[in-house]
N, C-alpha and C positions, 0 to 999 in steps of 0.2 A: 749784787753779786760783783765780786771781785774777779776777774779773768786773769788768770796766771798766764805768763808769758814763758813757755819752758823753752830753754835752747839746749840743743845736743852738744856735749862736753867731750865724750868717750870717742877713741877710735873705733871702738866696736859698737855699729849702731844698736846690734841687737840687746846689747847690755847696758846702754846708758841710762842713767837714772832718770832723764827727762821723758825718754820714749817709755819706760816701765811705768812712771807715774800717769802719763796720759793714755796708758792701755789700762790701767786701773780704773782710772775715771769713765772711761767707756767701759767696762764691765760692771760697775756700779750703777750705769744708767744715767752717766752725765753726758755733757756735751764736749767734743774737743775738736777745734779746727785743725787740720795738717796738709801738708802739702802733698798735691800728686803731680806728674809732670804736665799736667793739663793747667789746672787752677787749684787754689786752695780751697779743700771741702771742708763742710761742718759735718762731723760724724757723731753718729750714735749707734748703739747695738741694733741692729736690723731687727732682731728677733725679739727686742723689747718694743711693744707697741707705744708705752707710755714716754720712753725715751725718744722714739721716731716723732711722736708728737711734740715733743718739747724744740726739735727742730723747727717744724712749722711754727710754732709759737715764737721764737727767737729770731726768725727771719720774716715774721709775717706773712709767710707764704699759704695761698689758698691752697685748700685740701685736693682741688682737682687737680693738681699740679705733682706728678708723682717723682720720687727720688729714685737714684741709682743705688744698688747695693752695690759694695766693693768685696772682694775675697783676696785672700793670700794665695790662691792654687786653684786648680780645675777641679779638684775633688770637694773643696768646699763649695764652689759653683753649683756640682751635681747633687749637693747635699741640700739644695734649696729648690731645686727644679723637679717638676714632675715628669719631663721628658727631655732628653738631651739629644737632638736630632745630630745626624752626620755632620751636615754642615756646621753646628757647632762645633764639633771636635776640629775641623779644618780650619775654621777662623779662630781658634783659640792655638793651635798648634802654630799659626802664622803670626797673629798679632798680640797675642798675650805674653807675657805682661806688655800692656801697652794702650794708647788711647782709643780702644774700641768697646763699645756698650752693646750686647748681644740682648734682645727681649725674647725671654723663654718662658714656657709656663713655669708658673710658680708653684712650688709644694706648699702644703698647709701650715708651714712652720712661719711663712714670711706673713706679716700680718697686712690686712687692708690699705693702712695708711702708708705704707712703703709704696703701693700701685695705685692709688687712688681709685680703689676696689675693682680694678682690671685683672684678668687673669694671668697677664704676663708680667715678670718682673725685669727690669733692667738691670744686666749683671757685667761687672767690670773688675779686671786685675790690674792695677796700676802697677807702671814701670818704675816709680819713685822708690827708691831703697828706702827711704823712710816710712813711705806709706806702707809698702810691702812689710816691714819689720812691724810695723805700730799693730797692723790688721791681724800679724801672725801672734804677736804678743797679746793682743787682746783676747784672741782664741775665740772669736765670733764674727759674722759678716758684719761689715760697717755700711749703714745707710749714709751717704754723704752727697747732698746736693752742693753746691757753691755756697762758699761761707761768706755771705753778703746778704744784706736786705733784699726782700723780693724785688726783683725787677731793677735793682741797680748795678751797676758796672760791674763785672765779676773781678775778683781779687787774686792778684799773682804773687802777691808779697805778704807778710804777717802784719805789716803796717797799714795794708789795705782791709785787711779781716778787723783789726781792733777798731778801724775809723767807723765801721758799720757795726760791730756787734761787740764792743766793748762795754762789759757789766751785763751782758745778755747770754755769755756761755761760760762754762767752767773754766776752759784751756785753749791755748793755741801753742802747737808745737812748731817752733820757728827754725826753719830748716834754708831760708833763703828763697830767692826768686823761683818761680817754676819757669822749666824749660820751653814748652811748647806755647803756652799762652792763651789758646782757646778751648774749650770744651770738648770731650770725647765725641767721635762718632756714635750715633745710635741708629742700629741696624736691626731690623727683624728679619732672621734667617729662616722663619718658619713658613713664611710666604713664597707663592709662585708667581712673578719674580720677587726676591727680597727686596724690602723696603730701607731704605736710611731715611729716617725720622730728622735727623741733625746731621749734616755736615760737620766733618773735623778733620783732624790729622790723616786719620785714614780714609783715603779717598775713594768715589766710586770707581774709579779705574784700576786700584788694587784689588778692590772686591771683585769685581768682574773677572779679573783673571783667574781668582780663585771659586768663585760660584757660577759665573756665566752672568745673564741678564740681573740688572738690579735698576729700580727706578727711585729717584728722589722725590719723597713727598712733598705735596705743595698743599698745607693745612691753612686754610681760612677759618679766622674765629672773629666772632662777634663781639666786638667792644660792650655792646648793649646787654646782651645775654651771655654771660660765661658759661664755659662747658661745664658737664657735669663732672666728666674727666679727660685727662688727655692720654694720648696713646704712647707719651714718649715725654721725657723731662726737656725743657728749653723750647717748645713752640708754643708757648703761650702768646698773650696778647702783646705785650711789651717788655723785653728783656735788655740787661746789658747796658741800660739808658745812663747816661751822665745828666747832671742837675741841668747844664746848658742844652740848648736847642742844637741838635747834629742835622748838618747839612751834607748831604753826598752828592758828590762830584763824580759823574760818569755813570749814574745810577740806573739810565734806562738803557744801557750798552750791554751786551752778552757778548760781546766779542773777544777775542782772546780764544781760541780754540787751542787746545794742545798742540804744540810744537808748529804753530801756525806765527813766525816771527812778524809777518807783515801784518795781521790782525792786530798783534799785542802792540805795535809800534804805533800802527795809528790810533788805538784805543789810549796809549800813554800820550801821544801829544795832544788829543783832543781833551783829555783831562787836566792836563798842564794847563791849557790854555782857559779853560772854564775855570780852574781852580782859581787863578788870578782875578778873572771877571767877577765871581762870586764873592771872594775877598774883598775887592774893592767896593761892592754895592753895599755889603753887611756892615762895612767899617763906616760908613757915613751916619749910622745910627745907634752901632753897637759896639761891645767891645768882641773882639774875634780871635779865636785861638785854631791854629792851622794844625794840621797832622802832616807834615811835609816830606815826600820822600826824599833819600839822598840825592843830590845832584841836580833836584827841580829848583827852579829859580823861585826866591822868596818874593813873596807881594811886596808892592812898593808903597804900600800904605801900612799905618800903624798898626801890628797886629802880634799876637803871641804866636810865636811859630816854634814848635818843638820837632826834634827830626823823630821821623815815624822808624825807617830803615829803609833796604834797597828794594825799588820796584822790582827789579828781577829775580829777587829772592825773597819770595812770601813768606816762607818761613821766619824770616826776620821781621816782617809787619805782623804777622800772627803774635810772637813773642812781645813785642812793644805793644800792641793794640790798648789792652784795658790799663797797661802801664801811663801811657800818655794821655789817655781821655782822663783818666783820674788826675793828671797832673794838670791839666789845664781847667778841669773843675776846680782844684784847689787855688788857681789863680784868680777864679771868679770870672772867667770870661761868659758873655751871654750866648754866644754861638760857637760851635766847633766846625769848622769846614774840613770834609775828609773824602779823598778821591776813593773811587771804589777800583780794587784790582780786579785784572782779569778773571774769570770764573774757572781755570782750571787750576789743578791740585789743591792747595790748602786755602787758595784764592776763595774757591766756593764757601767753605767756612766762614772767611772774612765777610764776606758779602753777606751771608745769612744773619751774621751777629750785626753789622752795621744797619742792615735794614730793619731788623726788630728793635734796635737801640732808636731809630730815627721815628718810629711809628708816634 
């Protein structure tokens, strides 16, 4: 199969020939990778079980890992649910379109393959203009996990997608790099309290201000005995992983309570010192890559050092995380050393991705 690389050329996104071609591929049961504000997704008609099964084949994704269904508006989301609780209305009004996935009771038109046989479907309305226009033009809800091989580092550019899926999918709609850089928050608002299964750019603090109490799930999965199905995408045994071995600096510390400058400063100082020690140790026997925040001292030994982002602006760390991990993998390093940011804000999501990638 030749994977088409479709680039937008029209000033009016909705009328762009590339977008309309991609929408037709989706309607015909094909697979199209497309950008969202978080990462690139691999899309198929969510109402067509055979099309969704093709996603699993292309990604080599196990059937116990459900996929998120993307919609262009709230009305479309309601058409694929059995119940739409008041909490969903409040969340959609506040955070849609945006990087929030809600787990809601699925209607009969959503096939089992989308949900790993579970009774709730993950629904999201992306805020990326191209994604919204594509879903609207296709006229169907679009099932779309990240557009990469299962377990690999997620893609935030078209080149990342092609590196993993060239020849395995029909097309990619190339609209440049993704803005957020880590996957959406996954929330079940039907429970009391509401449960976050995957942290993302919509933080627990933001959700608490809207719904009250919310908990972040800690899901333990056995490597020896894979689960029959998961409650949510992105909570599997090992996700987001580079080829190189990933070593996390400051992994044991949960310091950095929101607005606690002293804790954050202490965590940063300890992480800076530990990073230099770990790089020096690993460089004795390995080719080492480093994700280095802006302003941090570079190691004094030979290493491939890439600028990560600003430590005090975790949004920049999230945006560059997968880009730079993939870049270090392309350089052929054996080990990647990366500091763990404080657990407040989107830092919680970064820590979640790094821990899963390092397992």
